[in-house]
PAVEXRO-340876 format. One record per residue (C-alpha): residue in three letters; y, x, z. Coordinates in steps of 0.1 Angstrom, whole numbers, plus 5000, padded with zeros to 4 digits. Each point is the difference from the previous one (the first is absolute). Last residue first. Layout:
// residues N
+-----+------+------+------+
|   r |   c2 |   c1 |   c3 |
+-----+------+------+------+
| ala |    Y |    X |    Z |
...
+-----+------+------+------+
//
This chain:
// residues 245
+-----+------+------+------+
|   r |   c2 |   c1 |   c3 |
+-----+------+------+------+
| asp | 9355 | 5631 | 9287 |
| val | 4984 | 5008 | 4963 |
| leu | 5032 | 4998 | 4977 |
| pro | 5022 | 5012 | 5023 |
| arg | 5038 | 4989 | 5002 |
| leu | 5021 | 5029 | 4991 |
| gln | 5027 | 4973 | 4991 |
| pro | 4995 | 5018 | 4961 |
| asp | 4963 | 4995 | 5004 |
| leu | 4978 | 5024 | 5021 |
| ala | 4962 | 5012 | 4986 |
| val | 4967 | 5003 | 5016 |
| arg | 5008 | 4990 | 5036 |
| glu | 4971 | 5021 | 5009 |
| asp | 5014 | 5030 | 4995 |
| phe | 5008 | 5023 | 4970 |
| val | 5029 | 4978 | 4982 |
| phe | 5001 | 4984 | 4972 |
| cys | 5034 | 4990 | 4992 |
| arg | 5008 | 4961 | 4988 |
| gly | 5007 | 4982 | 4969 |
| asp | 5031 | 5009 | 4976 |
| tyr | 5029 | 5020 | 5005 |
| gly | 5032 | 4995 | 4985 |
| ala | 5018 | 4990 | 5030 |
| gly | 4971 | 4996 | 5032 |
| gly | 5021 | 5007 | 5029 |
| val | 5028 | 5014 | 5005 |
| gln | 4996 | 5030 | 5032 |
| glu | 4969 | 4996 | 5010 |
| phe | 4980 | 4989 | 4964 |
| tyr | 5019 | 5032 | 4985 |
| gly | 4988 | 5024 | 5031 |
| leu | 4966 | 4985 | 4998 |
| ile | 5000 | 5008 | 4965 |
| gly | 5008 | 5039 | 5001 |
| gly | 5026 | 5011 | 5026 |
| asp | 5023 | 5010 | 4978 |
| leu | 4991 | 4996 | 4963 |
| gln | 4998 | 5037 | 4987 |
| leu | 5016 | 5005 | 4968 |
| val | 4995 | 5021 | 4967 |
| asn | 5021 | 5013 | 4972 |
| asp | 4993 | 5037 | 5007 |
| met | 4971 | 4995 | 4986 |
| gly | 4990 | 5038 | 4992 |
| asp | 4966 | 5006 | 5017 |
| gln | 5023 | 5008 | 5035 |
| arg | 5016 | 4968 | 4995 |
| met | 4964 | 4983 | 4997 |
| trp | 4988 | 5016 | 5026 |
| leu | 5028 | 4992 | 5024 |
| ala | 4995 | 4963 | 4991 |
| ala | 4968 | 5000 | 5004 |
| lys | 5001 | 5013 | 5035 |
| glu | 5024 | 4979 | 5010 |
| cys | 4985 | 4966 | 4981 |
| arg | 4972 | 5007 | 5017 |
| ile | 5013 | 5000 | 5039 |
| gly | 5022 | 4971 | 4994 |
| gly | 4985 | 4972 | 5018 |
| thr | 4976 | 4982 | 4972 |
| cys | 5012 | 5016 | 4969 |
| phe | 5027 | 5009 | 4977 |
| ser | 5013 | 5014 | 4976 |
| val | 5034 | 4998 | 4983 |
| val | 5002 | 5011 | 4963 |
| thr | 5039 | 5003 | 4986 |
| ala | 4995 | 4995 | 4964 |
| his | 5002 | 5025 | 4972 |
| arg | 4971 | 5022 | 5001 |
| leu | 4980 | 4973 | 5014 |
| ala | 4980 | 4993 | 4964 |
| glu | 4998 | 5038 | 4995 |
| arg | 4978 | 5000 | 5035 |
| his | 4979 | 4968 | 4994 |
| pro | 4969 | 5018 | 4985 |
| ala | 5004 | 5031 | 5029 |
| leu | 4997 | 4968 | 5029 |
| ala | 4962 | 5000 | 5007 |
| asp | 4998 | 5035 | 5001 |
| pro | 5029 | 5008 | 5025 |
| leu | 4982 | 4968 | 5024 |
| glu | 4965 | 5009 | 5002 |
| thr | 5006 | 5017 | 5032 |
| phe | 5012 | 4966 | 5016 |
| arg | 4962 | 4984 | 4992 |
| thr | 4986 | 4973 | 4982 |
| ile | 5025 | 5000 | 4970 |
| pro | 5005 | 4974 | 4975 |
| leu | 5037 | 5008 | 4997 |
| thr | 5030 | 4968 | 5005 |
| leu | 5033 | 5004 | 4982 |
| ala | 5016 | 4973 | 5022 |
| gly | 5012 | 4967 | 4977 |
| ala | 5000 | 4979 | 5035 |
| phe | 5004 | 5023 | 5030 |
| thr | 4958 | 5002 | 5017 |
| gly | 4973 | 4975 | 5007 |
| his | 4966 | 4997 | 5017 |
| glu | 4986 | 5015 | 4974 |
| ile | 5022 | 5028 | 4999 |
| glu | 4981 | 5013 | 5035 |
| gln | 4970 | 5001 | 4982 |
| ala | 5011 | 5017 | 4967 |
| asn | 5010 | 5031 | 5021 |
| arg | 5041 | 5001 | 5011 |
| thr | 5028 | 5023 | 4979 |
| asp | 5015 | 4969 | 4989 |
| leu | 5027 | 5014 | 4974 |
| leu | 5033 | 4976 | 4998 |
| val | 5018 | 5006 | 4973 |
| val | 5038 | 4993 | 5001 |
| pro | 5018 | 5004 | 4968 |
| arg | 5032 | 5019 | 5000 |
| gly | 5034 | 4983 | 5000 |
| gln | 5013 | 5024 | 5023 |
| asp | 5000 | 4979 | 5031 |
| asp | 4962 | 4990 | 4997 |
| his | 4987 | 4980 | 4970 |
| gly | 4974 | 4973 | 5013 |
| gly | 5018 | 4970 | 4987 |
| gln | 5025 | 5001 | 5025 |
| gly | 4978 | 4982 | 5026 |
| leu | 4975 | 5027 | 4995 |
| trp | 5032 | 5028 | 5012 |
| arg | 5007 | 4975 | 5029 |
| ala | 4964 | 5002 | 5011 |
| leu | 4999 | 5038 | 4998 |
| thr | 5037 | 5006 | 5015 |
| pro | 4990 | 4978 | 5029 |
| pro | 4963 | 5018 | 5008 |
| asp | 5015 | 5032 | 4998 |
| val | 4996 | 5027 | 4970 |
| ala | 4991 | 5034 | 5010 |
| pro | 5002 | 5039 | 4987 |
| ala | 4967 | 5019 | 5010 |
| arg | 5001 | 5017 | 5031 |
| glu | 5014 | 5035 | 5007 |
| gly | 4990 | 5037 | 5001 |
| ala | 4973 | 4994 | 4974 |
| ala | 4973 | 5016 | 5018 |
| leu | 5009 | 4980 | 5032 |
| pro | 5009 | 4966 | 4985 |
| thr | 4965 | 4998 | 4983 |
| ala | 4983 | 5003 | 4964 |
| arg | 5001 | 5037 | 5001 |
| ala | 4967 | 5000 | 5006 |
| his | 4987 | 4976 | 4980 |
| arg | 4965 | 4990 | 5010 |
| phe | 5012 | 4961 | 5002 |
| ser | 4978 | 4992 | 5040 |
| val | 5023 | 4977 | 5020 |
| ile | 5009 | 5020 | 5036 |
| glu | 4991 | 5031 | 4983 |
| pro | 4977 | 5031 | 5011 |
| lys | 4982 | 4971 | 5025 |
| val | 4995 | 4996 | 5039 |
| lys | 4988 | 4967 | 5011 |
| val | 5010 | 4971 | 5027 |
| lys | 4982 | 4966 | 4996 |
| leu | 5006 | 4970 | 5026 |
| arg | 4975 | 4973 | 4996 |
| ala | 4998 | 4965 | 4981 |
| phe | 5030 | 5001 | 4983 |
| pro | 5020 | 4965 | 4995 |
| pro | 5003 | 4996 | 5028 |
| gln | 5013 | 4957 | 5005 |
| ser | 5024 | 4975 | 4995 |
| ser | 5016 | 5024 | 4973 |
| his | 5035 | 5019 | 5004 |
| ser | 5021 | 5016 | 4978 |
| tyr | 5020 | 5039 | 5004 |
| lys | 5007 | 5031 | 4983 |
| ala | 5011 | 5031 | 5012 |
| gln | 5024 | 5028 | 4992 |
| leu | 4991 | 5033 | 5012 |
| gly | 5033 | 5020 | 5004 |
| ala | 4990 | 5016 | 5042 |
| phe | 4972 | 5004 | 4988 |
| arg | 5000 | 5042 | 5002 |
| pro | 5023 | 4994 | 5026 |
| asp | 4975 | 4985 | 5025 |
| ala | 5016 | 4968 | 5017 |
| arg | 4997 | 4980 | 4969 |
| leu | 4963 | 5001 | 5007 |
| ala | 5005 | 4989 | 5034 |
| asp | 5022 | 4969 | 4983 |
| val | 4970 | 4996 | 4976 |
| phe | 4971 | 4996 | 5029 |
| gly | 5028 | 4978 | 5022 |
| arg | 5006 | 4978 | 4967 |
| val | 4963 | 4994 | 4996 |
| ala | 4990 | 4993 | 5036 |
| pro | 5030 | 4979 | 5005 |
| asp | 4990 | 4975 | 4970 |
| thr | 4967 | 5002 | 5010 |
| gly | 4974 | 5019 | 4978 |
| ala | 4996 | 5014 | 4965 |
| leu | 5001 | 5030 | 4978 |
| phe | 5004 | 5014 | 4970 |
| leu | 5005 | 5035 | 5000 |
| asn | 5013 | 5029 | 4976 |
| ile | 5008 | 5035 | 5016 |
| gly | 5018 | 5036 | 4984 |
| glu | 5000 | 5029 | 4978 |
| gly | 4972 | 5018 | 5021 |
| ala | 4973 | 4971 | 5004 |
| val | 4998 | 4969 | 5025 |
| leu | 4988 | 4964 | 4987 |
| ile | 5003 | 4973 | 5027 |
| ser | 4983 | 4969 | 4995 |
| gly | 4990 | 4966 | 5016 |
| lys | 5001 | 4981 | 5031 |
| leu | 5021 | 5010 | 5036 |
| gly | 4995 | 4991 | 5033 |
| ala | 5029 | 5021 | 5011 |
| glu | 4977 | 5025 | 5016 |
| ala | 4978 | 5005 | 4967 |
| ala | 5038 | 5005 | 4982 |
| ala | 5011 | 5025 | 5024 |
| glu | 4963 | 5020 | 5002 |
| his | 4998 | 4998 | 4967 |
| leu | 5035 | 5017 | 4990 |
| arg | 4987 | 5026 | 5021 |
| asp | 4972 | 5008 | 4982 |
| ala | 5015 | 5000 | 4970 |
| leu | 5030 | 5019 | 5009 |
| ala | 4972 | 5027 | 5009 |
| arg | 4986 | 5001 | 4970 |
| pro | 5028 | 4999 | 4977 |
| asp | 5015 | 5030 | 5016 |
| glu | 5026 | 5015 | 4980 |
| val | 5016 | 4970 | 4991 |
| pro | 5026 | 5001 | 4977 |
| thr | 5015 | 4966 | 4992 |
| phe | 4995 | 4972 | 4970 |
| his | 5003 | 4964 | 5021 |
| tyr | 4975 | 4971 | 4998 |
| ala | 4998 | 4966 | 5011 |
| ala | 4992 | 4964 | 5002 |
| val | 4999 | 4978 | 5030 |
| asn | 4979 | 4968 | 5010 |
| leu | 5015 | 4976 | 5034 |
| met | 4972 | 4978 | 5009 |
+-----+------+------+------+
//
């Protein structure tokens, strides 16, 4: 089975109509998993046969709104989802800060790509200007139990909406560092980085593609453990192999 994780920020004028169309296409292809649609874009985790998954992604990218969608792939011997769910939501991940989206901000938060971050970690945890790099985990405590980057700043949160309050005590200590926010696939760390920059932290970058993108491009350099995923595989190792297959 081929698994795909992807999200894309783009204006969606009629989320219900798009959700219905994607539900029909995914069901016809025999895909299982989840698709979230909102006025700010889409967020999906799907599994199926290789041709079905890639065909669905190709058809989605044929829509000009989603031409730039970046997908992260992994494999499993069994479908990790029991059924197909397609929902319309206020946000493709709930954060409740209206300007923490590229649509409102007018641009994405600056990003660091996985090879560059791996190089920074390999040269002692400093960026190319010599500033210390602090990795900020924007995921919740349950996810972090399965693994995170070595030395990362982790926060005692159960929901993403709790991040601003949990981060407050650390802000002064982060002032002279290059802060790299990260999450599973990129969507939460993108929203978090935008919010932090809007709230005065102009030293924040997002890890492009999140942990799964990092695993896909450079493996597990500097990462301890696995990456929790929200399906029956439970967590993936740096080779994108599931804990439960």
